[in-house]
N, C-alpha and C positions, 0 to 999 in steps of 0.2 A: 628626242623631241627638241624643237627649237627652244632656246632659253627664253624665259619670261623677261619682260622689261623690268629694269631695275629703277629704283628711285633716282640713282645717279644720272640716268639717261635724261632726266628732265632739266638738268642744269644747263644754263646758257653758256656759250663759249667764253664770254667775258668774265663770268662769275668765278671761273677756276684759275684765272691768271695770277691773282695776288698771292695765293697760298700754296701753289704747287710749283716744283722745279721742272725744267724741261729735260726731256731725254735727249741724249746725244746719239747721232748715227754712228754705228760701228761698221767698219769696212770688212769685206769678206776677203780673206787671204787664201793661199793655196793649200791643198791637201794632195797626198801622193797618188791616190788611185782614180780620181774622177776623170782626169784627162785620158787615162788609158781606156776608160769605159766608153769614151765618146765614139771611137771608131767602130765598136761593135754594137752600139745602141741603135744605129740607123737614124738618130735624131738629126733634124735639119734646122738651120737658122734662117729666119726671114732676112732678106736683104735690106740694107738701108736705102733710103730714098733721098733725092736731092733736096727735098723740102725740109729735112730735119738736120740739126747740127751734126749728128753723127755721120751722116752721109757726105758731108762737105769736108771731112778730114779732121774735124775737131772732136776729140773724145768728150762725151758728156757722162755725167754721173746720174744714174737712176737709183733713187732711194726707195726701198720697198719695206713696208712694215712686216714684221713676223712676230707671232706669239712666242713669248718666252715662258716655258712651263717649268724651268729650273731642272730639266732632266737630261742635260747634255752629258753623254758618256765620254770619258777620256779616250783620245786626245782632242776631241772636238769641243767647240763652243757653239752657241746658238747662231753666231754670225760667221763662223769659220769652220766649215764642215764639208762632208762629201758633196752634198747637194748644192751648197753655195758655190763650190768650185766647178761643179758640173754645169751649173747655169752660166757662170762666167765663161767657161770654155766653149759652150755650145750655143749660147745666145749672145752674151756680152761682147766677147772679143770679135766674133765675126761681124757684129754690127757697130763696132767702135764705141761701145757703151761699157762703162764700169758700173757693175751692179753692187750696191751696198744694201745691207739689211739692217733695219732699225728695230731693235727688240722692244716689245711692249709686254709687260707681265699679263698673262692670260686672265688672272684673277682681278686685275684692275683695268681691264680693256677699255671700257667706256670713259672712265675717269682720266686715264693717261691719253687717250685719243683726243679728248676735249682740250687737254693742255697743248698737245702738239698742233691741233687745228688752230687754236688761239694764237700760237706763236708766229704763224705765218712763215717765217724764214726757216725754221727747223723741222717743219712737218715733212714727212716723206712724200714722194711723188705718188706712191700707191698706198692707200690706207683702206681699211675694211672694218666692217662690223656685222654681226648677225642681227643687230637690233634695228627694226624698221623705223622706230621712232627717232633714233639717232640719225639715220639717213635722211628721213623727211625733214628734220630740223635743220640739218646742214644745207639741204637743197633750198628750203624756204628762206634761210638767212643769207643765201647767196654765197655760201662758202665752197661750192663745188664747181668744177669745170664742166661745161656742157660738152659731152663726148659725142654728140650726134654725128658731126661731120668727120671727126678724126676716126671714129669707129667705121664709118663708111669707107674712108680712105685706106686705113691700115688693118682693118679687122675682119677681112673676108672669112678666114678660117674660124675666127672667134664667133662670128655671127652664125656660121653654119652649125657649130657645136651647140650653141645656146638656143637658137631658134627664137621666134617672136614671142612665144608664150613665156619664156624665161626672161628675155630682155625687157619686157614691159614692166617687170617688177623693179627695174632700175630707173624707171621713168617718173618724172614729177611734172605734172601739168603738160605732158606731151614731149618733154625734153629728156634726153638720156643722160642723167646725172650719175649713174652708177652702172657698172657691168655686174650683173647678178651671177654669182656662182651657180652651178647647176647640180641638182641631185641626180644621181644615176638611176635611182629607183624611187618611185613616188609612193609605193605602198606603205601602209602603216601597220595594220593589224591582221592577225589571224586568230581563229579559235583553236583550242587544243582539248583533246578528250582522252581519257583512260580507256583505250580499246581493249585492254585485258579485262576491265570491268564489264564492258559491253559483251565480250565473248562469254564471260562467266554467266551472264544473265540471258544469253541468247538474243541480244538486241543488235540491231543494225545501227550504223552511224546516223545520227539525226541530220536532216537536210533542211528542216524548217524550224521556226520558233516553236510551233506546237509539238513537233516531234522531240525537240530538245527539252521542253517542259516535262514531257512524259518520261524521258530518260532521267532527268533530275529527280523526279518523284521516285523512280525505281531505285536510283542510287541511295536516296534517303531511307526508303523503307527496307531495302534488302542488304544494304551495306556490303557490297561485293568485295570491298577491300579488307573486310574483317578488322575494322578500325576500333571496334568496341564502343560504338556510338559516337565516335569523334568525326564521322564522315561529314565533309563539306561538299555537297553536290556541285555548287557553283562558286569557285573562288572569286572573291570580289574585294576591291579596294576603293579608295576615293582618289584614284589616279586615272588619267585619260585612257590608258591602255586597257582598263577594265570597264569603265562606264561608257566610253565613246561608242564602241561597237553595239552595245545594247541599246543605247538611247537613239542613235542615228538610224537604227533599223526600224524604228517606229515613226520616223518622220515621213509625212505624206508627200506625194508628188507636188512640186512647187511651180508657180508661175515665175517668170523672170523678176517681176516686181517683188514678189515675196522673198525670193533669194537675196535680192539686193537690200531690201528695206528691213526685213525681219531678222536676218542673220546678224549676230553680234560678234565682232572680232575682238577678242580679249587676248592681249599678248600677241602670239604668232598664230593663233588658231581660231577658226570659226566656231561659234557656240550656237546651238539650236534653241536657246531659251524661249524664243517667241514663235518658233515655227510650229505649224499644225502637226500634231502627233507627239510633241514633247510631253505634254501632260499624260498622255496614254503610256508613254515610256515609264514615267515615274509611278503610274498606277501599277504597272507590271512589276516594277522594282518592289513596290510595297507588298504585292502578292508573294513574290519570291521570299522576301524577308520574313513576313509573318507566317509563312509555311516552313520556315527553317531551311530554305534551299540555298541561301547565300551566306557568306561569312558573317557571323554575328556582329563582330566589331569592325566591319569594313570601314566605317567612318573615321576610325582612328589610324588606319593604315595608309598614310599619305605617301610613304616611300616604297610601298609594296613589299617591305621586308617580311612582314608576317605571312602574306600569301605565298611568297617564294618559299619560306620555311615550311608552310603547310603542304605545298606541292612536293617538296623534297622529302617530307615525312610520309608521303603516300596517302594523304587523307582528302585530297581534292580530286573531284571527278572531271570537272570541266572548268575552263577559264579562257579568257582572251588576253592577248598581250601584244606588244610590238613583235612582229613576226619572227625576228631572229633570236630573241632574247633567251629562249630555252636551250639553244644549241651550242653555246660557246664552250670551249674546252674547259673541263672541270667545273661546268656550270650546273644549272638547275636540273636538267635532265640526267646528266651524268651522276649527280648526287642522289637523285631518286633511284636510279638503277642500282646504286651501291646499297641504298637503304632497303629497298623492296625488291627481292628477287623476282624476275619475270615481269616487272612493271613495264608497261608499254603505253606511250603517248603518241597519238597521231594528230596532225593538223586537220581541222574540220571547219567547214563553212556552214554553220547551222542557223544563224539568225537571218530572218527574211522580213522584208517589208510588205506593204499591202499589194504590191505588184509581183510578189514572189521573188524579188531580187535580193541578193546578199549585200545590201547597201552599207557602205562604210566610208568614212572620210579618207582622203589621200593628202599627202603633203603638197604644198605649193612647190612648183618646179625649181624655185630659186633657193640658193643656199645663202652665203654671205653677200653683203653689198660691198663691191670693190669700187673705190672712188678715187678720183684725182682732185686734190684740193685746188681751189681757184688760184692760189699763189704759185702753183707749180708751173715751170716753164717746159716741162717734159711730157706733156700729154701724148704726143706722138710716140715717144719711146715707151711710155707706159702701155699703150695699146699694142705696139709691136711685141712687147714682152708677153702680154696676155695672149696675143695671136699665136706666138711661137709655142706657148704652153698648151694651147688648145689642140695642137696637132697630135694625132694619136701616138706616134712614136715617142714624142717628147713627154706626153702625159704618162705613158707606160713606164718610161725611164724614171720619172720623178716619183711615181708611186711604188715602183717595184725594184729599182736598183739595177744590178748588172745581171744580164741573162747568163745562165750557167752557174752563177754564184749565189745570187739572191733568189732567183726564180728560173723556171724552165717554161718554154712555150709548149702547150699541149692543145692541139687543134685551134691554134690562134688565141688561146687564153693563157695569160701569165699565171703560173701556179707557184706559190711560195715553196722553196726547198725546205723541207722539215729538218734537214740535217745541216743547215747553214750554221757556221760557227758564229759566236757572239760578235766578233769584230765586223763580220759581214752584215749581220743584222743591224748593228749600230749605225751603219751608213744612213739608214732611213729614219732615224729618230725624229727628224723634222718633216718627214714626208707629208703628213696630213696638214701641216701648217705652211708648207711651201707650195704644194699643188692647190693653190687657193681657188681655182676654178671648179674644183671637184668636191662633191660630197658623195662619197662612195667610189667604188672602183670604176674606172673608165677604160674600156678595151677596144673601142671602135664603133659599136652600135648597141642598141638597147639589149639585144639578146646576149651579146658577148659580155656586156656589163653585168647582166644577171649571172651568167656563168662564172665570171671572174669573182663576183661577190660570194657565190656559193662555194667556190673552190677554196676560199679562205677558212672554211670550217672543217672540223674533224671529219675524216672520210666516212665514218659510220653514220654521221648525221646529215650528210649532204643531200640525200634524196628527200629527207623531211624538210630541210631548209628550203629546197626548191619548191616543194608543195606548199609550204607556208607562204613563201614569196608570191606564188601564183594566186593564192587566195587573197593576199593583201592588195593585189591590183585588180581584182575582179569587182565589177559593179561599183566603182568608186564614185564618191561625190567630190567634185572639184571645189577648191576654195574660191571665194568671191573677191574680186579686186576692183576697187575704184581707181580713177586716174589721179586722185589726190587723197591724202590721209583724212580720216575722220577724227577730228580733234578730240571729241568726247571719248573716243575709245582709248586714246593715249592718256587722257586725264583720269578716267575711271576704271580702266581695264584691270589693273592689278587688284583693286578692291573687289571688283565684280567677279573675278575668278574665285575669290573666297566665298562670296555670296552664292555663286553657282553651286559650289561644293556643299555649302550649308543647305541649300534648297534640296539637293539630292538626298542628303542624310535625313533631314527633317521629314520630307515626304515619304521616304522609304521606310523609316522606322516608326512612323505613326501607326496607331491602331487603325485597322481598316475603316472603322466608322469615323475616324478623325482625319483621314487622308485629305479630304476636300479642304478643310479649314487650315491644315498644316501647309498644303500647297499654296493656297491663296495668300496666306500671311507671308510666306517666304517669297512669293513672286512680287507682292507689294513692296516688300523691303528691297528687293533687287531693283525694281523699277525706280524707287525713290533714291537709290544709291548711285544712280547714273544710267540705268538701263533705259529710262525714258529719254534722257538727253541723247543717247546714242541712236535710239529709234528716230527721234525727230531729225537729227542731223543726217542720218542715212537716207531718210525719206526725201529730204530737201536735195541731197546730193544726187539721188536717183532722178528726181524730176529735172534737175539741171542737166544731167547727162543725156536724158532723153530729148531735151529741147535743143540740143546742139545740132 
């Protein structure tokens, strides 16, 4: 899930100058094996053009931010490694550009980025953040280069990869102030059920909310897992992976006006607090809780650790989660199978809305915001670099390494070699932070991207990962995007996320005859804490948008 906004993000650029030191750019030197990989990778370099300094014979230096996670294996450093050499050999040198990487500690990303942006002269030519508030603030303050024209001139491959739906996330009041990275897969959630329990009770997989409720009741009453009364029919936490699928399945069909005005964006996600059907969802939550069908202490389980432990211990019958989480090597499912002989979990799409659809939210198509500061003189080279990266052969090389050593191609899909030695694996320690255009595996098109993602999981789970992935992208609800930020969401968003969680817990755990008063009191508190301000501003923004 995308990171929540931090309090640091609200600092102005000027405020950080006095107390913080500037980071210096570190150049990328050579390593022994990247050049040898160039010939076999099939990667191509974009040609320089006469309108850029590099094309006229003068070498320029392009400085690129990179996250430093403090995990560089010997003999590499964060700025001197296999991929930095690969980029220089395959993009930099053919374009007469020297590529330097500027390390920024991942844990201090926004704070350090503010310092670099405020410095003017020392800021890299390419910077990035996952935080939409930070991007909007830089754009509003005039700190970013308008990339509209240079993207049209040098970014044809880049525009093809991203598409208009992704590019618009980098726009501020109609101008392209960022290139948005792209998610390869937009699905979030799947349901999961103990099919060995269903088999024991002679029940079929539920395909509607009513059928699921009946299955949960049967799990509670008959305890097919022989848990000794510890059975948890529906594993629940106070995290989005558990409450989102349930709540959104109750949201009623919406008009465009309702979508734009009543949705509340808190952090990176849309929240349905004011949408028709939200109260019904909490009423169902209350029913499940008072009938003992969901985790008793779900309101305390913010990090999902208790639910994961309960699943591994074999006492949970059904739950929802981010679709791949169950299947990582030595993860939750593997641990369950070690604990309970014969335990079997299958992905299932059981929650349905009033139209019979399996409605659930999807991610926005953008990943990080990739920006060129206003002070940079190398916007053309920056877009050329991103355009080069966006080409399939280059992206495959940056994400997967050397064919035959790090991976093999199987039906056009790069598949990691399980027996690759550690020194070969170490080539890619910066891969996720170097291939900044990509969130997820990119292999050429949507279907290949999905296959490449699935291929990264243990063989025995790959069929289930693909089924869960397909569930996650079925009947999805797209996020709502205005052409400018809603200031009240940035101001109140973090506090309102906590109020939202409190509302769920208070409404769900109230006695049935106290539900109405608990819900109304929590909603009133939410609205007074900023919800009303967001509603008012979104309503005004929608009216302005429609009047254009």
